[in-house]
C-alpha positions in Angstrom: 45.4 119.6 -33.5 41.7 119.9 -34.3 42.3 122.5 -37.1 45.1 120.2 -38.5 42.8 117.2 -38.7 40.0 119.4 -40.1 42.3 120.6 -42.9 43.1 117.1 -43.9 39.5 116.0 -44.1 38.5 119.2 -46.0 41.5 118.7 -48.4 42.9 122.1 -47.3 46.3 120.8 -46.3 49.1 121.4 -48.9 49.5 117.8 -49.9 50.7 116.8 -53.3 47.3 115.9 -54.8 45.9 119.3 -53.6 48.9 121.1 -55.0 48.5 119.2 -58.3 44.9 120.3 -58.6 46.2 123.9 -58.2 48.6 123.6 -61.1 51.8 122.7 -59.2 52.8 119.3 -60.6 56.4 119.6 -59.4 55.2 119.3 -55.8 52.9 116.4 -56.2 55.1 113.4 -55.2 55.7 112.0 -51.7 59.1 113.0 -50.5 59.6 109.5 -49.1 58.4 107.1 -51.8 57.8 109.2 -54.9 54.2 108.2 -55.2 51.4 110.8 -55.6 51.1 112.4 -52.1 47.6 112.0 -50.8 46.5 111.9 -47.2 46.2 108.1 -47.4 49.6 107.7 -49.0 51.5 110.1 -46.6 49.9 109.0 -43.4 49.4 105.2 -44.0 50.5 103.6 -47.3 54.0 105.1 -47.8 56.7 102.7 -46.5 57.9 105.4 -44.1 54.4 105.7 -42.6 54.0 102.0 -42.5 57.3 101.6 -40.5 56.1 104.3 -38.1 52.8 102.5 -37.5 54.6 99.2 -37.0 56.7 100.7 -34.2 53.7 101.9 -32.2 52.5 99.3 -29.7 48.8 99.5 -30.4 46.3 97.4 -28.4 44.6 96.6 -31.7 47.2 96.9 -34.5 46.1 98.2 -37.9 47.3 97.4 -41.4 48.2 100.9 -42.7 48.5 99.7 -46.3 44.8 98.9 -46.2 43.7 102.4 -45.0 42.3 104.1 -48.0 40.0 106.8 -46.6 41.4 109.3 -44.1 38.0 110.4 -42.7 37.0 106.8 -42.1 40.3 106.1 -40.3 39.7 109.2 -38.1 36.3 107.9 -37.1 37.8 104.5 -36.3 40.6 106.1 -34.3 39.0 105.1 -31.0 40.6 101.6 -31.4 44.1 103.0 -31.8 44.9 102.8 -28.1 48.5 102.3 -26.9 49.6 99.5 -24.7 50.5 100.4 -21.0 54.3 100.5 -21.4 54.1 103.7 -23.5 52.6 105.7 -20.6 50.0 107.2 -22.8 46.4 106.2 -22.0 44.3 109.3 -22.3 42.6 108.7 -25.7 43.8 107.4 -29.1 47.3 108.0 -30.4 46.1 108.6 -33.9 46.2 112.4 -34.0 49.7 112.5 -32.6 51.1 109.9 -35.0 49.6 111.8 -38.0 51.0 115.1 -36.7 54.4 113.5 -36.2 54.5 112.1 -39.7 53.4 115.5 -41.1 56.1 117.4 -39.2 58.8 114.8 -40.2 57.7 115.3 -43.8 58.0 119.1 -43.5 61.5 119.0 -41.9 62.6 116.9 -44.9 61.0 119.1 -47.5 61.9 122.5 -46.2 65.1 121.9 -44.2 66.5 118.7 -45.8 66.5 117.3 -42.3 65.5 113.6 -42.2 63.7 112.0 -39.3 63.8 108.2 -39.0 60.6 106.3 -38.3 62.0 105.6 -34.8 62.5 109.3 -34.2 59.0 110.0 -35.5 57.2 107.6 -33.2 59.3 108.9 -30.3 58.1 112.4 -31.1 54.5 111.3 -31.4 54.5 109.5 -28.0 56.4 112.3 -26.3 54.0 115.0 -27.5 51.0 112.8 -26.6 52.3 112.3 -23.0 53.1 116.0 -22.7 49.5 116.8 -23.6 48.2 114.1 -21.3 50.2 115.5 -18.4 48.8 119.0 -19.1 45.3 117.7 -18.8 45.9 116.7 -15.2 46.4 120.4 -14.4 43.0 121.3 -15.7 40.4 122.1 -13.0 37.9 119.2 -13.2 36.0 120.0 -10.0 33.2 122.0 -11.6 30.3 119.7 -12.7 29.0 119.8 -16.2 26.0 122.1 -16.5 23.0 121.4 -18.6 22.4 125.1 -19.3 24.6 125.5 -22.3 25.7 128.9 -23.6 24.0 130.0 -26.8 26.0 129.2 -29.8 27.0 131.8 -32.3 25.0 131.5 -35.6 27.1 132.2 -38.7 25.6 133.6 -41.9 26.6 130.4 -43.8 25.4 128.1 -41.1 23.7 124.9 -42.3 20.9 123.4 -40.2 20.6 119.6 -40.1 17.6 117.8 -38.7 18.2 114.1 -37.8 16.1 111.3 -36.5 16.4 107.6 -35.9 13.7 104.9 -36.1 14.1 101.5 -34.3 12.3 98.2 -34.1 12.5 96.3 -30.8 11.6 93.0 -32.4 14.2 93.0 -35.2 16.9 95.3 -33.9 16.7 97.2 -37.2 17.2 100.9 -37.2 16.7 103.6 -39.8 18.5 107.0 -39.9 17.4 110.1 -41.7 18.8 113.6 -42.0 18.1 116.7 -44.0 20.2 119.9 -44.6 18.8 123.4 -44.8 20.5 126.7 -45.6 20.1 129.8 -43.4 17.0 130.7 -45.4 15.4 127.3 -44.8 16.0 126.0 -48.4 16.7 122.3 -48.5 20.3 121.5 -49.6 20.0 117.8 -49.5 19.0 114.8 -47.4 20.0 111.2 -46.8 19.0 108.0 -45.1 20.5 104.7 -44.1 19.6 101.5 -42.2 21.5 99.4 -39.8 21.0 95.9 -38.4 21.8 94.7 -34.8 21.0 98.1 -33.2 20.3 97.7 -29.5 18.2 100.6 -28.5 16.4 103.7 -29.8 19.2 105.9 -28.3 21.7 104.0 -30.4 19.5 104.6 -33.4 19.4 108.3 -32.7 23.2 108.4 -32.2 23.8 106.6 -35.5 21.7 109.1 -37.3 23.7 112.0 -35.8 27.0 110.3 -36.8 25.7 109.7 -40.4 24.7 113.4 -40.6 28.0 114.7 -39.4 29.9 112.5 -41.9 27.8 113.8 -44.7 28.1 117.4 -43.6 31.9 117.0 -43.7 31.7 115.4 -47.1 29.6 118.4 -48.4 32.1 120.8 -46.7 29.6 122.4 -44.4 31.9 124.1 -41.9 29.3 125.7 -39.6 26.6 123.3 -38.6 23.5 123.4 -36.3 22.4 119.9 -35.7 18.8 119.4 -34.4 17.4 116.2 -32.9 14.3 115.3 -30.9 16.4 112.9 -28.7 16.6 115.2 -25.7 18.7 113.0 -23.4 21.2 112.3 -26.2 21.5 116.0 -27.1 22.2 116.8 -23.4 24.8 114.0 -23.2 26.6 115.3 -26.3 26.6 119.0 -25.2 27.6 118.2 -21.6 30.0 115.5 -22.7 28.3 113.0 -20.4 29.0 109.3 -21.1 26.2 106.9 -22.0 27.6 103.4 -21.6 25.6 101.7 -24.3 26.8 104.2 -27.0 30.2 105.1 -25.7 31.9 104.4 -29.0 29.3 106.3 -31.0 29.6 109.3 -28.7 33.4 109.2 -29.2 32.8 109.2 -33.0 30.4 112.1 -32.7 32.8 114.2 -30.7 35.7 113.4 -33.0 33.7 114.4 -36.1 32.3 117.5 -34.3 35.9 118.7 -33.7 36.4 119.0 -37.4 33.9 121.7 -37.9 34.7 125.4 -37.5 31.5 125.6 -35.4 28.9 123.0 -34.5 26.0 123.0 -32.1 23.6 120.3 -31.0 20.0 121.5 -30.3 16.9 119.7 -29.1 13.7 120.2 -31.0 10.2 118.8 -30.4 9.2 115.8 -32.5 6.6 118.0 -34.2 9.4 120.0 -35.7 11.3 117.0 -37.0 8.8 115.3 -39.2 10.8 115.2 -42.4 13.8 113.5 -40.8 11.4 111.2 -39.0 9.9 110.1 -42.4 13.3 109.5 -43.9 14.3 107.4 -40.9 11.2 105.3 -41.0 11.5 104.8 -44.7 15.0 103.6 -44.4 14.1 101.2 -41.6 11.2 99.8 -43.7 13.6 98.7 -46.4 15.3 96.2 -44.1 12.3 95.5 -41.9 9.8 92.7 -42.7 6.2 93.8 -43.4 5.1 92.8 -40.0 7.8 94.8 -38.2 6.2 97.3 -35.7 7.3 100.8 -35.0 
């Protein structure tokens, strides 16, 4: 499932728009509606997909016709929780719905075997519950360890330094990140600012989420992310919850699952000066002159 979602985000799935870019115009249209087959069209905007979504009893219903960016929808998938009668409660239904729509499409294309929206949503819920039941058989008695195994470093690994800056008085946070190749040559950097941030930990988590998003946009498949927020790095690697940033941690894990390899590494503040400057610069753009920090 992770590889499937990763292929969609990386535009590696044989959808119509990808086939068109490879010189195969005869395969570019959606089998259901005849429009150009993009990820957004097939999984959300096509009338078939809209009907599937309408049949799913979501706690917070979405408007599939308004979903115009698959990666952003994936990040927001944490809200796509089913209501109790479905029997599926262990995480969002999003991956299972997308997978069911994709397999229904393939049955129609390759076997001329149509699946109704009702059959498709039934398949999604059945497979989700089957996976959920399998999780109960996994041994969960072993506690998480803080001594993580060393991660394999690939030749094409990209290193990303991230940092967050936060003001207690205003609740404004800045995020900064910088990408380096395996030789230490800078590949690019970025910064952003957010209002209504509640803590320095939240600011650090926001910077990591921004960095992961931009790494995916740049198609960096093997990533080493470094941060000077030690407690946050430990929480991510050990998958330990932090109540105040539960949603952000969910986003981080969802994005991390889309990489071929990703590791989160703590570094001292002295080694993170460039990302720190970017974060403080971003914060200052929203922060009044008198803002401390």
